[in-house]
DRENSEZA-629907 format. One record per residue (C-alpha): z, x, y; residue number from 1. Coordinates in Angstrom, 3 decimals. Layout:
<atom w="Z" u="X" v="Y" seq="NUM"/>
...
// end
This chain:
<atom w="69.516" u="35.062" v="63.795" seq="1"/>
<atom w="71.604" u="32.326" v="63.233" seq="2"/>
<atom w="74.593" u="31.658" v="65.032" seq="3"/>
<atom w="75.786" u="28.344" v="63.342" seq="4"/>
<atom w="74.529" u="25.266" v="62.074" seq="5"/>
<atom w="74.992" u="21.481" v="62.999" seq="6"/>
<atom w="73.778" u="18.807" v="61.425" seq="7"/>
<atom w="71.208" u="20.741" v="59.517" seq="8"/>
<atom w="70.131" u="21.641" v="62.829" seq="9"/>
<atom w="69.645" u="26.111" v="62.782" seq="10"/>
<atom w="71.342" u="27.570" v="66.152" seq="11"/>
<atom w="69.793" u="30.982" v="66.156" seq="12"/>
<atom w="69.356" u="33.719" v="68.911" seq="13"/>
<atom w="65.545" u="34.768" v="67.722" seq="14"/>
<atom w="64.424" u="38.093" v="67.994" seq="15"/>
<atom w="60.557" u="38.665" v="68.913" seq="16"/>
<atom w="59.766" u="37.935" v="72.648" seq="17"/>
<atom w="63.098" u="37.324" v="73.970" seq="18"/>
<atom w="63.628" u="37.001" v="77.425" seq="19"/>
<atom w="66.531" u="37.050" v="80.117" seq="20"/>
<atom w="69.076" u="34.790" v="80.830" seq="21"/>
<atom w="70.491" u="34.996" v="77.564" seq="22"/>
<atom w="70.031" u="32.275" v="75.286" seq="23"/>
<atom w="69.883" u="30.394" v="71.730" seq="24"/>
<atom w="67.564" u="27.913" v="70.606" seq="25"/>
<atom w="67.932" u="24.803" v="68.261" seq="26"/>
<atom w="65.298" u="21.619" v="66.956" seq="27"/>
<atom w="63.371" u="20.174" v="64.938" seq="28"/>
<atom w="59.395" u="19.974" v="64.011" seq="29"/>
<atom w="59.276" u="17.882" v="66.982" seq="30"/>
<atom w="61.375" u="19.662" v="70.024" seq="31"/>
<atom w="62.671" u="22.531" v="70.821" seq="32"/>
<atom w="66.321" u="22.898" v="72.716" seq="33"/>
<atom w="67.071" u="26.206" v="74.723" seq="34"/>
<atom w="70.967" u="26.706" v="75.791" seq="35"/>
<atom w="72.308" u="29.144" v="77.780" seq="36"/>
<atom w="75.205" u="31.212" v="77.846" seq="37"/>
<atom w="76.608" u="34.157" v="79.438" seq="38"/>
<atom w="78.754" u="37.440" v="78.820" seq="39"/>
<atom w="80.572" u="36.958" v="81.963" seq="40"/>
<atom w="82.226" u="33.404" v="81.907" seq="41"/>
<atom w="82.384" u="30.936" v="78.667" seq="42"/>
<atom w="80.411" u="28.150" v="79.925" seq="43"/>
<atom w="77.147" u="27.032" v="78.123" seq="44"/>
<atom w="74.546" u="24.603" v="79.297" seq="45"/>
<atom w="71.225" u="22.755" v="78.515" seq="46"/>
<atom w="68.512" u="24.824" v="80.338" seq="47"/>
<atom w="65.425" u="22.980" v="78.858" seq="48"/>
<atom w="63.626" u="21.241" v="76.095" seq="49"/>
<atom w="60.236" u="21.088" v="74.706" seq="50"/>
<atom w="57.585" u="19.814" v="74.521" seq="51"/>
<atom w="59.830" u="16.898" v="76.860" seq="52"/>
<atom w="58.410" u="13.941" v="76.011" seq="53"/>
<atom w="60.219" u="14.495" v="72.101" seq="54"/>
<atom w="63.429" u="15.563" v="73.858" seq="55"/>
<atom w="66.668" u="14.279" v="71.505" seq="56"/>
<atom w="68.590" u="11.524" v="73.420" seq="57"/>
<atom w="71.746" u="13.240" v="75.735" seq="58"/>
<atom w="74.405" u="12.268" v="72.994" seq="59"/>
<atom w="72.455" u="15.156" v="70.812" seq="60"/>
<atom w="72.052" u="17.256" v="73.197" seq="61"/>
<atom w="75.693" u="17.336" v="74.572" seq="62"/>
<atom w="77.134" u="17.410" v="70.956" seq="63"/>
<atom w="75.203" u="20.442" v="70.763" seq="64"/>
<atom w="76.185" u="22.260" v="73.544" seq="65"/>
<atom w="79.773" u="21.429" v="72.341" seq="66"/>
<atom w="79.168" u="23.245" v="69.266" seq="67"/>
<atom w="77.570" u="26.333" v="70.813" seq="68"/>
<atom w="80.737" u="26.954" v="73.292" seq="69"/>
<atom w="82.956" u="26.775" v="70.551" seq="70"/>
<atom w="84.583" u="30.803" v="70.717" seq="71"/>
<atom w="83.343" u="31.266" v="67.047" seq="72"/>
<atom w="79.946" u="30.352" v="68.293" seq="73"/>
<atom w="79.569" u="31.369" v="71.574" seq="74"/>
<atom w="81.005" u="34.959" v="70.265" seq="75"/>
<atom w="78.715" u="34.868" v="67.433" seq="76"/>
<atom w="76.004" u="33.855" v="69.645" seq="77"/>
<atom w="77.145" u="37.113" v="72.394" seq="78"/>
<atom w="76.918" u="39.766" v="69.726" seq="79"/>
<atom w="73.519" u="38.825" v="68.350" seq="80"/>
<atom w="71.900" u="38.662" v="71.708" seq="81"/>
<atom w="73.618" u="42.212" v="72.520" seq="82"/>
<atom w="72.365" u="43.599" v="68.517" seq="83"/>
<atom w="68.676" u="42.361" v="69.467" seq="84"/>
<atom w="68.310" u="42.615" v="73.320" seq="85"/>
<atom w="70.806" u="45.383" v="74.396" seq="86"/>
<atom w="71.073" u="43.597" v="77.787" seq="87"/>
<atom w="73.324" u="41.176" v="79.586" seq="88"/>
<atom w="70.835" u="40.175" v="82.065" seq="89"/>
<atom w="73.409" u="41.549" v="84.937" seq="90"/>
<atom w="70.991" u="44.654" v="85.676" seq="91"/>
<atom w="70.393" u="43.774" v="89.430" seq="92"/>
<atom w="73.012" u="41.140" v="90.071" seq="93"/>
<atom w="76.463" u="41.342" v="92.403" seq="94"/>
<atom w="79.665" u="40.853" v="91.548" seq="95"/>
<atom w="82.143" u="39.325" v="93.888" seq="96"/>
<atom w="85.442" u="40.090" v="93.429" seq="97"/>
<atom w="86.673" u="37.430" v="95.291" seq="98"/>
<atom w="85.733" u="35.156" v="93.372" seq="99"/>
<atom w="85.018" u="36.530" v="89.663" seq="100"/>
<atom w="81.406" u="35.868" v="89.647" seq="101"/>
<atom w="77.837" u="37.190" v="89.576" seq="102"/>
<atom w="75.837" u="35.913" v="92.045" seq="103"/>
<atom w="72.116" u="36.508" v="93.063" seq="104"/>
<atom w="71.224" u="39.446" v="95.536" seq="105"/>
<atom w="69.340" u="36.997" v="97.984" seq="106"/>
<atom w="73.148" u="35.905" v="98.589" seq="107"/>
<atom w="74.730" u="37.813" v="101.016" seq="108"/>
<atom w="78.283" u="37.581" v="100.086" seq="109"/>
<atom w="80.587" u="40.220" v="101.720" seq="110"/>
<atom w="81.978" u="42.509" v="99.408" seq="111"/>
<atom w="79.811" u="41.864" v="96.615" seq="112"/>
<atom w="78.929" u="44.397" v="94.744" seq="113"/>
<atom w="75.559" u="45.388" v="93.496" seq="114"/>
<atom w="75.805" u="45.577" v="89.296" seq="115"/>
<atom w="74.388" u="49.066" v="88.027" seq="116"/>
<atom w="75.026" u="47.982" v="84.534" seq="117"/>
<atom w="76.296" u="46.273" v="81.992" seq="118"/>
<atom w="77.248" u="46.229" v="78.174" seq="119"/>
<atom w="79.024" u="44.326" v="75.934" seq="120"/>
<atom w="82.233" u="45.878" v="73.823" seq="121"/>
<atom w="81.555" u="43.417" v="71.014" seq="122"/>
<atom w="85.066" u="45.150" v="69.177" seq="123"/>
<atom w="86.992" u="44.266" v="72.256" seq="124"/>
<atom w="85.495" u="41.619" v="72.897" seq="125"/>
<atom w="84.856" u="41.877" v="76.612" seq="126"/>
<atom w="82.037" u="43.073" v="79.107" seq="127"/>
<atom w="81.943" u="45.889" v="81.171" seq="128"/>
<atom w="79.981" u="46.046" v="84.772" seq="129"/>
<atom w="79.648" u="49.037" v="86.402" seq="130"/>
<atom w="79.577" u="48.763" v="90.015" seq="131"/>
<atom w="77.898" u="50.454" v="92.883" seq="132"/>
<atom w="80.414" u="51.781" v="95.436" seq="133"/>
<atom w="83.384" u="50.817" v="92.863" seq="134"/>
<atom w="86.446" u="53.622" v="91.771" seq="135"/>
<atom w="85.943" u="52.215" v="88.094" seq="136"/>
<atom w="84.540" u="49.977" v="85.871" seq="137"/>
<atom w="85.178" u="46.185" v="85.890" seq="138"/>
<atom w="86.343" u="44.575" v="82.518" seq="139"/>
<atom w="86.087" u="40.466" v="82.221" seq="140"/>
<atom w="87.833" u="39.662" v="79.007" seq="141"/>
<atom w="85.981" u="36.983" v="77.244" seq="142"/>
// end
């Protein structure tokens, strides 16, 4: 599903055989780049390019990253991921309320709580986390 286009390149959330973490694809017949995004912060990062020997130059990849992180494009990517996958890929992670970050369960952070479930409220544009041992949900406005 198309998020946007940039210099004739289609940036899209694929719907078949996709997996966590949330990401978009963009590329040409010679290469495919994947960029990760999140439902709890607004950063976008390059995940990988295949095949590596055909990787475009750094400025092309950075330009694409900046396009994806534009608020309207990031919102569309999140909406399409949620529609197609119905997961935010946050289950079995932990939420650290002190730093307002998601951390790996392997990280022993004092006060971090297990994320039992999560969902994306596209209309309100926020993420809602249900945490083990918490009195109520955590709402993250995006």
